[in-house]
TORMARKE-131021 format. One line per field, with one value per residue: x, y, z of N, C-alpha, C in turn; residue in one letter. Coordinates in nm, 2 decimals, always signed. Layout:
# TORMARKE-131021
n_X = (X_...)
n_Y = (Y_...)
n_Z = (Z_...)
ca_X = (X_...)
ca_Y = (Y_...)
ca_Z = (Z_...)
c_X = (X_...)
c_Y = (Y_...)
c_Z = (Z_...)
type = (A_...)
***
This chain:
# TORMARKE-131021
n_X = (-1.35_-1.19_-1.26_-1.06_-0.87_-0.99_-0.86_-0.65_-0.33_-0.26_-0.19_+0.05_+0.13_+0.07_-0.13_+0.03_+0.28_+0.42_+0.50_+0.38_+0.46_+0.31_-0.02_-0.32_-0.63_-0.99_-1.32_-1.51_-1.40_-1.20_-0.93_-0.58_-0.29_+0.05_+0.35_+0.70_+0.95_+1.26_+1.34_+1.12_+0.99_+0.88_+0.86_+0.82_+0.58_+0.40_+0.42_+0.31_+0.04_-0.03_-0.02_-0.22_-0.44_-0.44_-0.51_-0.76_-0.89_-0.88_-1.02_-1.24_-1.27_-1.15_-0.82_-0.68_-0.38_-0.05_+0.26_+0.58_+0.84_+1.18_+1.41_+1.41_+1.27_+1.27_+1.34_+1.32_+1.12_+0.96_+0.87_+0.72_+0.49_+0.32_+0.09_+0.05_-0.11_-0.43_-0.39_-0.13_+0.11_+0.16_+0.22_+0.02_-0.15_-0.33_-0.57_-0.80_-0.91_-0.78_-0.72_-0.86_-0.75_-0.42_-0.13_+0.18_+0.45_+0.72_+1.08_+1.17_+0.95_+0.93_+1.16)
n_Y = (+1.37_+1.22_+1.13_+1.20_+0.94_+0.73_+0.52_+0.24_+0.10_-0.23_-0.58_-0.72_-0.97_-1.25_-1.53_-1.71_-1.67_-1.45_-1.10_-0.78_-0.42_-0.21_-0.18_-0.01_-0.01_+0.02_+0.05_+0.17_+0.26_+0.19_-0.05_+0.05_-0.02_+0.00_+0.00_+0.01_+0.05_-0.02_-0.06_-0.08_-0.35_-0.62_-0.85_-0.74_-0.61_-0.83_-0.95_-0.74_-0.75_-0.99_-0.93_-0.73_-0.89_-1.06_-0.86_-0.81_-1.06_-1.06_-0.83_-0.80_-0.61_-0.42_-0.29_+0.04_+0.12_+0.23_+0.28_+0.35_+0.46_+0.43_+0.44_+0.36_+0.25_-0.07_-0.03_+0.23_+0.18_+0.01_+0.19_+0.36_+0.23_+0.31_+0.57_+0.93_+1.05_+1.21_+1.41_+1.47_+1.44_+1.18_+0.85_+0.61_+0.30_+0.05_-0.14_-0.28_-0.53_-0.60_-0.40_-0.09_+0.15_+0.22_+0.37_+0.52_+0.67_+0.85_+0.89_+1.10_+1.27_+1.39_+1.53)
n_Z = (+0.56_+0.84_+1.16_+1.46_+1.61_+1.48_+1.37_+1.45_+1.52_+1.42_+1.45_+1.23_+1.13_+0.93_+0.84_+0.69_+0.81_+0.71_+0.72_+0.72_+0.69_+0.82_+0.95_+0.97_+1.13_+1.13_+1.26_+1.10_+0.86_+0.56_+0.60_+0.63_+0.46_+0.49_+0.34_+0.34_+0.12_-0.03_-0.30_-0.57_-0.74_-0.96_-0.80_-0.54_-0.58_-0.62_-0.37_-0.22_-0.32_-0.21_+0.07_+0.08_+0.02_+0.24_+0.43_+0.35_+0.39_+0.67_+0.75_+0.59_+0.40_+0.13_+0.14_+0.17_+0.01_+0.08_-0.04_+0.05_-0.12_-0.08_-0.23_-0.53_-0.85_-1.01_-1.28_-1.53_-1.71_-1.57_-1.37_-1.53_-1.56_-1.37_-1.28_-1.24_-0.96_-0.90_-0.72_-0.77_-0.62_-0.56_-0.69_-0.87_-0.91_-1.09_-0.92_-0.88_-0.79_-0.56_-0.39_-0.25_-0.32_-0.45_-0.37_-0.43_-0.28_-0.37_-0.33_-0.49_-0.50_-0.26_-0.23)
ca_X = (-1.28_-1.19_-1.25_-0.94_-0.88_-1.07_-0.78_-0.55_-0.23_-0.30_-0.09_+0.08_+0.17_-0.04_-0.15_+0.14_+0.40_+0.47_+0.47_+0.38_+0.52_+0.21_-0.16_-0.41_-0.77_-1.10_-1.45_-1.59_-1.33_-1.12_-0.80_-0.47_-0.17_+0.16_+0.48_+0.82_+1.03_+1.38_+1.33_+1.00_+1.00_+0.77_+0.85_+0.76_+0.43_+0.33_+0.41_+0.21_-0.09_-0.06_-0.05_-0.36_-0.54_-0.44_-0.58_-0.90_-0.94_-0.90_-1.12_-1.35_-1.28_-1.03_-0.75_-0.61_-0.24_+0.05_+0.40_+0.68_+0.96_+1.29_+1.51_+1.38_+1.20_+1.37_+1.37_+1.24_+1.01_+0.87_+0.81_+0.63_+0.36_+0.24_+0.04_+0.05_-0.25_-0.50_-0.33_+0.00_+0.23_+0.17_+0.19_-0.10_-0.15_-0.46_-0.57_-0.95_-0.96_-0.71_-0.72_-0.95_-0.66_-0.28_-0.05_+0.33_+0.52_+0.86_+1.18_+1.17_+0.83_+0.94_+1.29)
ca_Y = (+1.38_+1.11_+1.18_+1.15_+0.81_+0.64_+0.41_+0.19_+0.01_-0.37_-0.68_-0.74_-1.10_-1.31_-1.68_-1.78_-1.63_-1.33_-0.98_-0.65_-0.32_-0.14_-0.18_+0.06_-0.06_+0.10_-0.02_+0.24_+0.30_+0.08_-0.06_+0.11_-0.10_+0.08_-0.07_+0.09_-0.04_+0.04_-0.07_-0.15_-0.44_-0.71_-0.94_-0.67_-0.59_-0.95_-0.96_-0.64_-0.80_-1.10_-0.86_-0.67_-1.01_-1.09_-0.76_-0.83_-1.17_-1.03_-0.72_-0.81_-0.48_-0.39_-0.18_+0.15_+0.08_+0.33_+0.23_+0.46_+0.41_+0.50_+0.45_+0.37_+0.14_-0.16_+0.03_+0.34_+0.12_-0.04_+0.31_+0.42_+0.15_+0.38_+0.70_+1.03_+1.06_+1.34_+1.51_+1.51_+1.41_+1.03_+0.76_+0.52_+0.18_-0.02_-0.24_-0.30_-0.65_-0.63_-0.28_+0.02_+0.24_+0.19_+0.49_+0.51_+0.80_+0.83_+0.98_+1.22_+1.35_+1.47_+1.60)
ca_Z = (+0.69_+0.93_+1.30_+1.53_+1.68_+1.40_+1.33_+1.55_+1.47_+1.44_+1.42_+1.09_+1.10_+0.86_+0.86_+0.63_+0.87_+0.65_+0.81_+0.65_+0.78_+0.91_+0.91_+1.05_+1.10_+1.18_+1.25_+1.01_+0.74_+0.51_+0.66_+0.55_+0.46_+0.46_+0.32_+0.32_+0.02_-0.09_-0.45_-0.62_-0.86_-0.98_-0.68_-0.43_-0.61_-0.60_-0.23_-0.18_-0.35_-0.10_+0.19_+0.06_+0.03_+0.38_+0.50_+0.31_+0.46_+0.81_+0.78_+0.50_+0.33_+0.05_+0.20_+0.09_+0.02_+0.06_-0.05_+0.06_-0.19_-0.03_-0.33_-0.67_-0.91_-1.07_-1.41_-1.57_-1.78_-1.46_-1.31_-1.62_-1.55_-1.26_-1.32_-1.14_-0.90_-0.92_-0.63_-0.83_-0.54_-0.55_-0.81_-0.85_-1.00_-1.10_-0.81_-0.86_-0.73_-0.44_-0.30_-0.28_-0.39_-0.42_-0.39_-0.41_-0.25_-0.41_-0.27_-0.57_-0.48_-0.13_-0.22)
c_X = (-1.30_-1.17_-1.12_-0.97_-0.97_-0.99_-0.69_-0.46_-0.27_-0.19_-0.07_+0.14_+0.05_-0.03_-0.03_+0.28_+0.46_+0.43_+0.48_+0.43_+0.42_+0.07_-0.24_-0.55_-0.87_-1.23_-1.54_-1.53_-1.24_-0.98_-0.69_-0.35_-0.06_+0.28_+0.59_+0.92_+1.14_+1.37_+1.21_+1.02_+0.88_+0.75_+0.78_+0.61_+0.35_+0.31_+0.31_+0.07_-0.13_-0.10_-0.19_-0.46_-0.55_-0.53_-0.73_-0.96_-0.97_-1.01_-1.24_-1.38_-1.15_-0.95_-0.71_-0.46_-0.15_+0.18_+0.49_+0.81_+1.08_+1.40_+1.46_+1.29_+1.31_+1.42_+1.28_+1.11_+0.91_+0.80_+0.70_+0.49_+0.27_+0.20_+0.04_-0.09_-0.30_-0.44_-0.19_+0.12_+0.26_+0.16_+0.08_-0.09_-0.29_-0.46_-0.72_-0.98_-0.88_-0.69_-0.82_-0.87_-0.52_-0.20_+0.09_+0.38_+0.67_+0.95_+1.19_+1.06_+0.85_+1.07_+1.28)
c_Y = (+1.26_+1.16_+1.12_+1.02_+0.71_+0.51_+0.37_+0.10_-0.14_-0.46_-0.70_-0.87_-1.18_-1.46_-1.76_-1.75_-1.51_-1.21_-0.86_-0.54_-0.26_-0.16_-0.10_+0.02_+0.03_+0.02_+0.05_+0.27_+0.18_+0.07_+0.01_+0.02_-0.01_-0.01_+0.03_+0.00_+0.04_+0.05_-0.14_-0.22_-0.53_-0.80_-0.87_-0.65_-0.71_-0.98_-0.86_-0.69_-0.91_-1.03_-0.80_-0.78_-1.05_-0.99_-0.78_-0.95_-1.15_-0.93_-0.71_-0.68_-0.46_-0.27_-0.07_+0.12_+0.21_+0.26_+0.35_+0.40_+0.49_+0.52_+0.47_+0.25_+0.05_-0.11_+0.14_+0.29_+0.07_+0.08_+0.37_+0.34_+0.22_+0.52_+0.80_+1.04_+1.20_+1.45_+1.55_+1.47_+1.26_+0.97_+0.67_+0.41_+0.12_-0.13_-0.29_-0.42_-0.68_-0.52_-0.17_+0.12_+0.19_+0.31_+0.46_+0.65_+0.78_+0.93_+1.11_+1.32_+1.44_+1.54_+1.74)
c_Z = (+0.78_+1.07_+1.36_+1.60_+1.61_+1.37_+1.45_+1.47_+1.51_+1.41_+1.27_+1.05_+1.04_+0.88_+0.80_+0.70_+0.82_+0.74_+0.72_+0.74_+0.87_+0.86_+1.02_+1.02_+1.18_+1.17_+1.14_+0.87_+0.69_+0.58_+0.57_+0.57_+0.41_+0.45_+0.28_+0.24_-0.04_-0.24_-0.49_-0.75_-0.86_-0.86_-0.57_-0.46_-0.59_-0.45_-0.17_-0.20_-0.24_+0.03_+0.19_+0.07_+0.17_+0.46_+0.47_+0.39_+0.61_+0.84_+0.69_+0.43_+0.25_+0.12_+0.11_+0.12_-0.01_+0.06_-0.04_+0.00_-0.15_-0.12_-0.47_-0.72_-0.98_-1.21_-1.44_-1.64_-1.67_-1.39_-1.40_-1.62_-1.45_-1.32_-1.21_-1.09_-0.93_-0.84_-0.68_-0.75_-0.54_-0.69_-0.77_-0.95_-0.99_-0.99_-0.78_-0.78_-0.60_-0.35_-0.34_-0.36_-0.36_-0.47_-0.36_-0.39_-0.27_-0.34_-0.35_-0.54_-0.35_-0.13_-0.29)
type = (D_V_P_P_D_S_Y_S_V_V_P_T_E_W_A_D_G_S_R_S_D_M_V_Y_A_S_T_E_F_P_P_I_L_I_E_I_Q_Y_R_V_N_Q_E_F_M_L_R_L_I_N_Y_A_S_D_V_Y_K_R_Y_K_M_L_P_I_V_L_V_I_V_T_K_S_F_S_S_A_E_F_Q_N_E_F_T_V_S_A_E_G_L_L_L_E_T_G_C_K_F_W_A_K_K_C_F_L_L_T_A_D_A_V_S)
***
């Protein structure tokens, strides 16, 4: 359990001028990077890794990443690269070196 008010919204502009959607930071817990994405493809995943690296550089802690997928994946084969999380509602991907965890919430999961 995380106590209320443990996280605050922080700036999302990075040194290279890029900007992620949302970052929540805490002095006690891992930062949370949230991206809202219409279609997930290889290009987006590479950008996501860059954002996670930027979060790490700023907070010296690997982030927990949540991607909210509003439409779909670039292909069924690409979607199959993700696994269903233990909770069953989210998809998950390997991220050992760039994030603590990486989850994807799809439109199908909430419909």
